[in-house]
C-alpha positions in Angstrom: -7.4 -18.2 -17.9 -4.6 -16.3 -16.3 -3.9 -13.1 -18.0 -0.5 -12.1 -19.4 1.5 -11.9 -15.9 3.4 -8.4 -16.9 0.1 -7.0 -17.8 -1.6 -8.3 -14.4 1.3 -7.1 -12.3 0.5 -3.9 -10.4 -2.7 -3.6 -12.4 -4.6 -2.5 -9.1 -1.6 0.0 -8.0 -1.2 3.5 -8.6 2.5 3.0 -9.3 5.2 4.9 -11.0 4.0 3.9 -14.4 0.5 4.9 -13.7 1.7 8.3 -12.1 3.7 9.1 -15.2 0.5 8.6 -17.3 -1.9 10.4 -15.2 0.0 13.1 -13.5 1.3 16.4 -15.0 5.1 16.5 -15.5 5.5 19.1 -12.7 3.4 17.2 -10.6 5.0 13.9 -11.2 8.5 15.3 -10.5 7.4 16.9 -7.2 5.8 13.7 -6.0 9.1 11.7 -7.1 11.1 14.0 -5.1 8.8 13.6 -2.1 9.1 10.0 -2.5 12.9 9.5 -3.0 14.1 12.4 -0.8 11.4 13.0 1.8 10.3 16.5 1.0 7.3 18.0 2.1 4.3 17.7 -0.6 2.7 20.9 -1.0 -1.3 21.0 -0.7 -1.6 22.4 -4.4 0.6 19.4 -5.8 -1.4 17.1 -3.4 -4.4 18.1 -5.0 -3.6 17.4 -8.2 -2.4 14.0 -7.2 -5.5 13.2 -5.4 -7.6 14.0 -8.5 -5.6 11.9 -10.9 -5.6 9.2 -8.4 -9.4 9.3 -7.9 -9.8 9.3 -11.8 -7.7 6.3 -12.3 -9.4 4.6 -9.4 -13.0 5.3 -10.9 -11.8 3.8 -14.1 -10.9 0.7 -12.0 -14.5 0.4 -10.5 -13.5 2.2 -7.3 -16.5 4.1 -5.6 -14.8 4.5 -2.1 -11.3 5.4 -0.7 -9.9 4.7 3.0 -6.7 5.5 4.7 -5.2 2.0 5.2 -3.2 1.9 8.3 -1.5 -0.7 10.7 -2.7 -0.1 14.5 -1.1 -1.9 17.3 -3.6 -4.7 16.9 -1.4 -6.7 14.7 -4.0 -6.4 11.7 -4.6 -3.7 9.2 -7.5 -1.3 9.7 -9.6 1.0 7.3 -12.6 3.4 7.4 -14.3 3.7 4.0 -15.6 7.1 2.5 -17.1 7.4 -0.9 -16.0 9.8 -3.5 -19.6 11.4 -3.8 -20.1 15.2 -3.0 -23.7 16.4 -3.0 -24.8 19.0 -5.8 -27.5 21.2 -6.1 -30.7 19.5 -7.5 -29.9 16.3 -5.8 -27.0 15.4 -7.9 -23.6 14.2 -6.7 -20.1 14.5 -8.5 -17.1 12.3 -7.6 -14.4 14.2 -5.8 -11.3 13.7 -3.7 -9.2 16.5 -2.4 -5.5 16.7 -1.6 -6.5 17.3 2.1 -8.3 13.9 2.0 -5.3 12.3 0.5 -2.8 13.5 3.0 -4.6 13.4 6.2 -7.6 11.4 7.8 -9.2 11.5 11.4 -10.2 7.9 12.4 -11.4 7.5 15.9 -8.2 6.5 18.1 -9.9 5.6 21.2 -10.9 2.1 20.5 -7.4 1.0 19.2 -4.7 -0.3 21.5 -2.8 2.5 23.0 -1.2 1.1 26.2 -2.6 4.2 28.0 -1.6 6.7 25.4 -5.1 7.7 24.8 -8.1 7.6 27.3 -11.6 6.4 25.7 -12.8 9.9 25.9 -9.9 11.1 23.8 -11.1 10.0 20.6 -9.3 12.0 17.9 -6.4 10.6 15.8 -4.8 11.2 12.5 -3.6 9.3 9.5 -0.9 10.7 7.4 -0.4 9.4 3.9 3.2 7.4 3.3 3.9 8.3 -0.4 6.5 6.0 -0.3 4.1 3.0 -0.3 1.7 3.1 -3.6 -1.9 3.3 -3.2 -3.7 0.2 -4.5 -7.4 -0.8 -4.9 -9.0 -3.6 -3.0 -12.7 -4.5 -3.0 -13.6 -1.6 -5.1 -12.0 0.6 -2.7 -8.9 3.1 -3.2 -6.3 2.2 -0.2 -4.0 4.8 0.7 -1.1 3.6 2.9 -0.8 5.8 6.1 0.8 6.1 9.3 -1.6 6.7 12.4 -0.8 9.0 15.3 -2.7 10.5 18.3 -3.9 14.1 18.5 -0.7 14.8 20.5 1.5 13.3 18.0 2.4 9.9 19.7 2.5 6.9 17.2 -0.2 4.6 17.5 0.8 2.1 14.8 3.5 -0.3 13.5 4.5 1.9 10.4 5.5 5.3 12.0 8.2 3.8 14.2 9.4 1.5 11.1 9.8 4.6 8.8 11.7 6.2 11.7 14.0 3.3 12.1 14.7 3.3 8.4 15.7 7.1 8.3 18.0 6.2 11.6 19.7 3.6 9.7 19.8 5.6 6.3 21.8 8.3 8.3 24.0 6.1 10.0 25.0 4.1 7.2 25.6 7.1 4.9 27.7 8.5 7.3 30.0 5.5 7.4 30.0 5.1 3.7 31.3 8.6 3.3 34.4 7.3 5.0 35.2 4.9 2.4 34.8 7.7 -0.2 31.4 7.1 -1.4 30.4 10.4 -2.1 27.7 9.6 -4.8 25.6 7.6 -2.2 22.7 9.8 -0.8 20.5 7.1 0.5 20.7 3.8 2.3 17.7 1.5 2.6 16.9 -1.6 4.2 15.1 -4.6 2.2 13.3 -7.6 3.3 11.7 -10.7 1.8 9.4 -12.3 4.3 8.8 -16.1 3.6 5.3 -17.0 4.9 4.0 -20.3 6.1 0.5 -21.1 6.7 -1.9 -24.3 6.8 -5.0 -24.8 4.7 -7.9 -27.0 6.2 -11.7 -27.5 5.0 -13.9 -24.9 6.1 -16.6 -27.6 7.1 -14.2 -29.2 9.4 -12.6 -25.8 10.6 -16.4 -24.6 11.5 -16.8 -27.8 14.0 -14.0 -26.7 16.2 -14.7 -23.7 18.4 -10.8 -23.6 19.4 -9.8 -23.0 15.9 -12.5 -20.2 15.4 -11.7 -18.4 18.7 -8.1 -18.8 19.1 -6.7 -20.0 15.7 -5.1 -23.2 17.2 -6.5 -26.4 18.4 -6.7 -26.4 22.3 -7.3 -30.6 22.2 -6.3 -33.3 19.8 -4.7 -36.6 20.1 -2.0 -37.6 18.0 -3.0 -39.0 14.6 -1.9 -42.2 13.1 0.1 -40.3 10.5 1.7 -37.1 11.1 4.9 -35.7 9.5 7.0 -38.7 10.2 7.5 -39.8 6.8 8.5 -36.3 5.4 6.5 -36.9 2.3 4.6 -33.6 2.4 7.6 -31.5 2.1 7.7 -30.2 -1.5 5.4 -32.9 -2.6 3.0 -32.7 -5.3 0.6 -30.0 -4.6 -3.2 -31.2 -4.5 -5.3 -29.9 -7.2 -7.5 -28.0 -4.7 -4.6 -26.1 -3.0 -2.9 -25.9 -6.5 -6.2 -23.9 -7.6 -6.0 -21.5 -4.5 -2.4 -21.1 -5.0 -2.9 -19.7 -8.4 -5.5 -17.5 -7.7 -3.7 -16.2 -4.7 -0.6 -15.5 -6.7 -2.9 -13.7 -9.4 -4.5 -11.3 -6.5 -1.0 -10.7 -5.0 0.3 -10.0 -8.6 -2.5 -7.2 -9.3 -1.3 -5.5 -6.0 2.0 -5.4 -6.9 3.3 -8.2 -4.5 6.0 -10.0 -5.8 4.9 -13.6 -4.9 7.8 -15.8 -6.1 7.7 -19.3 -4.7 5.2 -21.6 -3.4 5.5 -25.2 -2.0 4.3 -27.9 0.4 5.8 -27.4 3.9 6.9 -30.1 6.1 3.5 -30.9 8.1 0.2 -32.1 6.6 -1.6 -29.4 5.1 1.1 -26.8 5.7 2.5 -24.9 2.8 4.8 -21.6 2.1 4.8 -18.7 0.0 7.9 -16.6 -0.6 8.2 -13.2 -2.3 11.1 -11.4 -3.9 12.6 -8.8 -1.6 11.5 -5.0 -1.5 11.8 -1.9 0.7 11.2 -2.9 4.1 8.1 -0.5 4.8 6.7 -1.9 1.5 7.7 -5.3 2.2 5.8 -4.8 5.7 2.6 -3.5 3.8 2.7 -6.5 1.2 3.0 -9.0 4.1 0.1 -7.5 5.8 -1.9 -7.7 2.5 -0.6 -11.2 1.8 -1.8 -12.6 4.9 -5.4 -11.0 4.6 -5.6 -12.3 0.9 -4.6 -15.7 2.2 -7.7 -15.8 4.3 -10.0 -14.4 1.9 -8.9 -16.5 -1.3 -9.1 -19.7 0.8 -12.9 -18.9 1.6 -13.5 -18.8 -1.8 -12.1 -22.3 -2.1 -14.0 -23.7 0.4 -11.0 -23.7 2.9 -9.7 -21.9 5.8 -6.2 -20.4 6.2 -4.6 -20.9 9.6 -1.8 -18.4 10.4 -1.4 -19.3 14.1 2.3 -20.2 14.9 1.3 -23.6 16.4 -2.4 -24.7 15.4 -1.7 -28.4 15.8 0.5 -30.0 18.4 2.9 -32.8 17.5 3.8 -31.4 13.9 5.5 -28.3 13.0 4.1 -24.7 13.4 4.4 -22.0 10.9 6.9 -19.1 10.9 8.1 -16.3 9.0 11.5 -16.0 7.7 12.5 -12.4 7.6 15.3 -11.9 4.9 17.1 -8.6 5.8 19.7 -6.6 4.1 21.0 -3.2 3.4 21.2 -1.5 0.0 22.4 1.9 -1.2 20.8 4.3 -3.8 23.3 3.4 -6.2 22.4 -0.5 -6.1 25.1 -1.9 -4.0 23.8 -4.5 -1.2 26.2 -3.8 1.7 26.1 -7.2 3.0 27.4 -8.9 -0.1 31.2 -9.6 0.0 32.9 -7.6 -2.8 35.5 -8.2 -5.3 37.9 -5.2 -4.8 39.8 -4.3 -1.5 37.8 -1.2 -0.8 34.5 -3.1 -1.0 35.9 -6.1 1.0 36.6 -3.4 3.8 33.4 -2.1 3.8 31.6 -5.3 3.8 33.6 -6.5 6.7 32.8 -3.3 8.8 29.2 -3.7 7.9 29.2 -7.4 8.9 30.9 -6.7 12.2 28.4 -3.7 12.9 25.6 -6.5 12.5 27.5 -9.0 14.7 28.1 -6.3 17.4 24.4 -5.3 17.0 22.8 -8.8 17.7 25.1 -9.4 20.6 24.6 -6.2 22.4 21.0 -6.3 21.6 20.3 -10.0 21.7 17.5 -9.7 24.4 15.8 -7.1 22.4 15.7 -9.2 19.3 14.1 -11.7 21.2 11.4 -9.5 22.4 10.7 -8.5 18.8 9.4 -11.9 18.1 7.6 -12.7 21.5 4.1 -13.5 21.5 1.7 -16.1 23.1 1.5 -18.0 19.7 5.4 -17.9 19.3 6.0 -19.3 22.9 4.6 -22.7 21.3 7.1 -22.8 18.5 10.4 -21.3 19.4 12.8 -23.9 20.4 10.4 -26.9 19.6 12.8 -28.7 17.0 11.1 -27.2 14.1 12.2 -23.6 14.8 15.2 -21.5 16.1 15.8 -21.7 19.7 14.7 -18.8 22.1 18.6 -18.1 22.5 19.7 -15.6 19.9 22.9 -16.7 17.9 24.4 -15.9 14.4 25.3 -18.5 11.7 27.9 -17.2 9.6 29.1 -20.4 7.6 32.4 -22.1 7.3 34.4 -19.6 5.3 33.1 -16.2 7.0 33.7 -17.8 10.4 37.2 -19.0 9.4 38.1 -15.3 8.4 36.6 -14.0 11.5 38.5 -16.4 13.7 41.9 -15.4 11.8 41.1 -11.8 12.2 40.6 -12.3 15.9 43.8 -14.9 16.3 45.9 -12.5 14.2 46.7 -15.3 12.0 47.0 -15.8 8.1 43.9 -17.2 6.4 43.8 -20.0 3.7 40.7 -19.8 1.2 39.3 -22.9 -0.2 41.6 -22.6 -3.2 44.5 -22.9 -0.6 45.8 -19.4 -1.6 47.6 -18.0 1.4 46.7 -14.5 2.3 47.6 -12.2 5.2 44.6 -10.8 7.5 43.5 -7.2 7.2 40.5 -5.4 6.5 41.5 -4.6 3.0 42.5 -8.2 1.8 39.2 -10.0 2.4 38.9 -12.4 -0.4 36.1 -12.5 -2.8 33.3 -14.8 -1.2 31.1 -16.8 -3.4 27.2 -15.8 -2.4 26.7 -19.5 -1.1 29.7 -21.0 0.7 28.2 -23.3 3.1 25.1 -25.3 3.8 22.1 -23.5 5.4 21.5 -23.9 9.1 17.7 -23.9 9.8 18.2 -24.1 13.7 19.8 -20.6 13.4 17.8 -17.8 14.6 20.0 -15.3 12.8 21.9 -16.9 9.7 23.9 -15.2 6.9 22.8 -16.6 3.5 25.2 -15.2 1.1 24.3 -11.4 0.8 21.5 -11.1 3.6 20.6 -12.4 7.2 17.6 -14.5 7.6 16.0 -14.0 10.7 14.0 -17.2 11.4 12.5 -16.6 14.9 9.4 -14.6 13.4 6.0 -16.1 14.2 3.6 -16.7 11.2 1.0 -14.3 12.2 3.3 -11.4 13.3 3.9 -8.0 11.6 7.3 -7.8 10.5 7.7 -4.3 11.3 8.6 -5.2 15.1 11.8 -7.2 14.1 12.8 -4.8 11.4 12.4 -1.8 13.8 14.7 -3.3 16.2 17.2 -4.4 13.4 17.4 -1.3 11.8 17.8 0.8 15.0 20.5 -1.5 16.6 22.6 -1.6 13.6 22.3 2.3 13.3 23.5 2.5 16.8 26.6 0.4 16.3 27.4 2.2 12.9 27.2 5.9 14.5 29.8 4.3 17.3 32.0 3.1 14.5 31.8 6.1 12.5 32.6 8.5 15.6 35.8 6.6 16.1 36.8 6.4 12.3 36.2 10.0 11.9 38.9 10.8 14.6 41.3 8.6 13.3 44.6 9.9 11.8 45.1 6.6 9.8 41.8 5.2 8.5 43.2 1.7 7.5 45.0 1.2 10.6 41.9 2.2 12.8 39.5 0.1 10.6 41.7 -2.8 11.1 42.0 -2.3 15.0 38.1 -1.8 15.2 37.4 -5.0 13.3 39.6 -7.2 15.0 38.5 -5.6 18.5 34.8 -6.0 17.9 34.8 -9.4 16.4 37.1 -10.5 19.3 34.4 -9.0 21.7 31.5 -10.4 19.9 32.7 -13.8 18.8 30.4 -15.6 21.4 27.2 -14.8 19.4 28.6 -16.8 16.4 27.4 -20.6 16.4 27.4 -22.7 13.5 26.3 -25.8 15.0 23.0 -27.6 15.9 20.8 -25.0 18.1 18.4 -27.7 18.8 20.9 -29.6 21.0 21.2 -29.8 24.6 24.8 -29.1 24.4 24.2 -25.7 22.7 21.7 -24.5 25.6 24.9 -25.4 28.0 27.2 -23.9 26.2 25.0 -20.7 25.5 24.9 -20.3 29.0 28.8 -20.6 29.3 28.9 -17.9 26.8 26.7 -15.5 28.7 24.0 -15.6 26.1 20.2 -14.8 27.1 17.8 -18.0 27.1 14.4 -16.1 27.3 12.3 -19.2 27.0 8.9 -17.4 27.3 7.4 -13.8 26.1 7.0 -13.1 29.8 10.8 -13.8 30.5 11.5 -11.7 27.5 9.3 -8.7 27.6 10.9 -6.8 30.3 13.9 -6.3 28.1 12.0 -4.1 26.0 11.6 -1.3 28.7 15.4 -1.7 30.0 17.7 1.2 30.3 19.7 0.1 27.4 16.6 -0.4 25.1 14.9 3.0 26.0 18.2 4.6 25.2 18.6 3.1 21.7 15.2 3.7 20.6 15.1 7.5 22.0 18.5 8.4 20.8 17.5 7.5 17.5 13.9 9.0 17.5 12.3 5.6 16.9 10.2 5.7 20.0 9.9 8.2 22.6 9.9 6.6 26.3 6.3 7.2 26.5 5.8 5.1 23.3 7.9 2.5 24.6 6.0 2.1 27.7 2.6 2.0 26.0 3.9 -0.8 23.8 5.2 -2.9 26.5 1.9 -2.5 28.3 0.1 -3.7 24.9 2.3 -6.5 24.6 1.8 -7.5 28.2 -2.1 -7.2 27.9 -2.4 -9.0 24.6 -0.4 -11.9 25.8 -2.6 -12.5 29.2 -5.9 -11.8 26.9 -4.9 -14.5 24.4 -4.2 -17.3 26.9 -7.4 -15.8 28.8 -9.6 -16.6 25.7 -7.9 -20.0 25.2 -8.8 -21.0 28.8 -12.3 -19.8 28.6 -12.6 -21.5 25.1 -11.0 -24.9 26.6 -13.5 -24.6 29.6 -16.6 -24.1 27.4 -15.6 -27.0 25.0 -15.2 -29.3 28.1 -18.3 -28.3 29.9 -20.6 -28.3 27.0 -19.3 -31.4 24.7 -16.4 -33.2 25.9 -17.6 -34.0 29.2 -21.1 -35.2 27.8 -19.4 -37.4 25.3 -17.2 -38.9 27.9 -20.4 -39.6 30.2 -22.1 -40.8 27.3 -19.4 -43.5 26.7 -19.2 -44.4 30.4 -23.0 -44.9 30.2 -22.7 -47.1 27.1 -20.0 -49.4 28.7 -22.5 -49.8 31.9 -25.2 -50.5 29.7 -23.3 -53.3 27.7 -22.0 -54.8 31.0 -25.8 -54.7 32.4 -27.1 -56.1 29.3 -24.7 -59.1 29.5 -25.5 -59.7 33.0 -29.3 -59.8 32.3 -29.1 -62.7 30.0 -28.3 -64.8 32.8 -25.4 -66.3 30.7 -21.8 -66.2 32.2 -20.6 -63.6 29.5 -17.3 -62.2 30.0 -17.1 -58.4 30.9 -13.6 -57.9 31.6 -13.0 -55.7 28.5 -15.9 -53.4 29.1 -15.2 -53.3 32.9 -11.5 -52.2 32.3 -12.7 -49.6 29.8 -15.3 -48.5 32.2 -12.8 -48.2 35.0 -10.5 -46.4 32.7 -13.2 -43.9 31.4 -14.4 -43.3 35.2 -11.0 -42.6 36.1 -10.5 -40.1 33.4 -13.8 -38.5 33.8 -13.1 -37.8 37.4 -9.7 -36.5 36.4 -11.3 -34.4 34.0 -13.7 -32.9 36.3 -10.9 -32.0 38.9 -8.5 -30.4 36.3 -11.3 -28.4 34.8 -12.4 -27.0 38.2 -8.6 -26.2 38.7 -8.5 -24.3 35.6 -11.8 -22.3 36.1 -10.4 -21.3 39.7 -7.0 -20.1 38.3 -9.1 -18.2 35.5 -11.3 -16.6 38.1 -8.3 -15.8 40.4 -6.9 -13.9 37.5 -10.0 -11.6 37.4 -9.0 -10.2 40.8 -5.4 -9.1 39.4 -4.8 -5.9 37.8 -0.8 -5.5 37.2 -0.6 -6.6 33.6 3.1 -8.1 34.1 1.6 -10.2 37.0 -1.3 -11.1 35.0 1.0 -12.2 32.2 3.2 -14.3 34.4 0.2 -15.9 36.2 -1.4 -17.0 32.7 1.9 -18.3 31.5 3.1 -20.0 35.0 -0.4 -21.2 36.1 -3.3 -21.1 33.7 -1.0 -22.4 30.8 -0.1 -25.4 32.9 -3.3 -26.0 34.0 -4.6 -25.9 30.2 -2.0 -28.3 29.5 -2.8 -30.5 32.3 -6.5 -30.6 31.1 -5.5 -31.2 27.6 -3.8 -34.4 28.5 -6.9 -35.8 29.9 -9.0 -34.8 27.1 -6.5 -36.2 24.4 -6.6 -39.6 26.3 -10.4 -39.5 26.3 -10.3 -39.0 22.6 -8.4 -42.1 22.0 -11.0 -44.2 23.9 -14.2 -42.6 22.9 -16.0 -43.8 19.5 -15.8 -41.3 16.7 -19.4 -41.2 16.5 -19.5 -40.0 20.2 -16.7 -37.7 20.2 -18.2 -34.4 19.5 -15.2 -32.7 17.4 -13.1 -33.5 14.2 -9.8 -35.2 15.1 -6.3 -34.3 14.1 -6.5 -36.8 11.3 -9.7 -35.5 9.9 -8.7 -31.9 9.9 -5.0 -32.2 8.7 -6.1 -34.6 5.8 -9.3 -32.5 5.3 -8.3 -30.9 1.9 -8.4 -33.9 -0.9 
């Protein structure tokens, strides 16, 4: 039976309530100051915190501790050490020092570094992030940390995220002071990432090498029923899935993760979990834990959780909707339209800043969601297109147009008002329908960035969002600080910038061919694949904005570019090798067995001496023979391409070759295999079909 949820929530977290209980008052105050203001934590204070944290962890059954960090693999990493310390007489005590709490030394040589570290340069450091609470997982005290090299370069996804949050904080506070908000000391970004995923039976999963090695099906003919009837979306949750979701909720709640909503998604076997928003770095930590627990809990229920962006062709893939907003330490959401003139003007300026940032850095935003897996999904009539645009809704778009055109605006109540930054009307939170085809949609008091892939860390897109908005806010602040008449300067700035960046606003159908043509006419980028997008990450503009705000050094930018390219071509190479292996070991044999059985049937009929008709078998045999020959030719073509790739060394050329040649050869081979699957009897076909996989969980 589920425990009382308020009691259960955060029971495995060294949160504020636990700190108050376990820490001396002075120590608690010092730690809170570090968390709230980013001040340095003295070692003597760290020692007290470490001791109390250890005592609490042991009471919870923990025997080990680990610095839990997020290297550039896209998943988390941890090295476990026990609390034991030897004592004379062969005994041990359980100890944990402040030094062990604040700093660790994992081997840095085997993690992706993009050339930042040589193999023989092994030293790396983890540094405690006190803004993200420690927690217990598998009887281990997990301490969220940043990860850097011996020479100080960031080797993880958390460090740049914290830097970007700091940059936005500084820039936003600067702007808020201009509006007289002297009581605001800090601005944070918040995120609520909705997570889509598939659940399949583990027995079926274990019979598909492609799912095991790549996370997606490389072959598979369309099943008789997919998502055509749209009956799975929000449908009754199956008992087995319901039991899984119940346990997943409980495990997430124990870790203080605000799991809120769960439901069936559009495709068969597809589901979604949505949390309540939290501070961006904590939301990032929690989303990594959520993905890990989704997989772990699924195994306990005899299922496998698939987080690939496109595990099955012909049905919807999985995304992750990044609901992003900006809030002050006084509790004001800066993206929520206000009720008073000063708040209205403030909202409009921040809205304008986001619009300008998205337009100016649209290619960088596209890069932030680039991956081999997401290339299958973006623009596939199930996810936003690769073209970045913004949806504001009818009312906000009408206001923007009125400001740009210098005309009066009539609100829904038909009340006439003249346009100016200080007279923006109060806007209800939900002013229009949602637009699921928009990559970047305003949804009342936040923006929903819908282009993220389901398996990705949310750190990358939020690093970009924080940084580019910080840049624009700085530009605005510099101009307004020099103004002799603030209101006039504000009105002029908003009108000018909305006019300049109106092209990025689009409320229509992002899936239509007409939009592709219109976007091109507007001068918007259409970077269809990751290979097309990635060079934008190292453009002069990108390097300038990242380095200016201290989010990345140029060296760190180049290293991440190399890692993204390398990961892209490695993923496709693994898929190609898996495909080759499945065809050579199993599919070719099954096809030949089918040919042989047809030939035997024809020969058996002929041997009777009777004039039995063989037209059906002969036609099938001819077709099978053609497909087997085609299969052999296309397999050889793919093998040749994969072999050629081994002679190439430049990562960009490798990525491009894998996208333009190997990826296309894989699709060509798949066409033949999928056609064979339809012909070959199920007792001969070596792998579970789409129908068997998608409906495997009863």
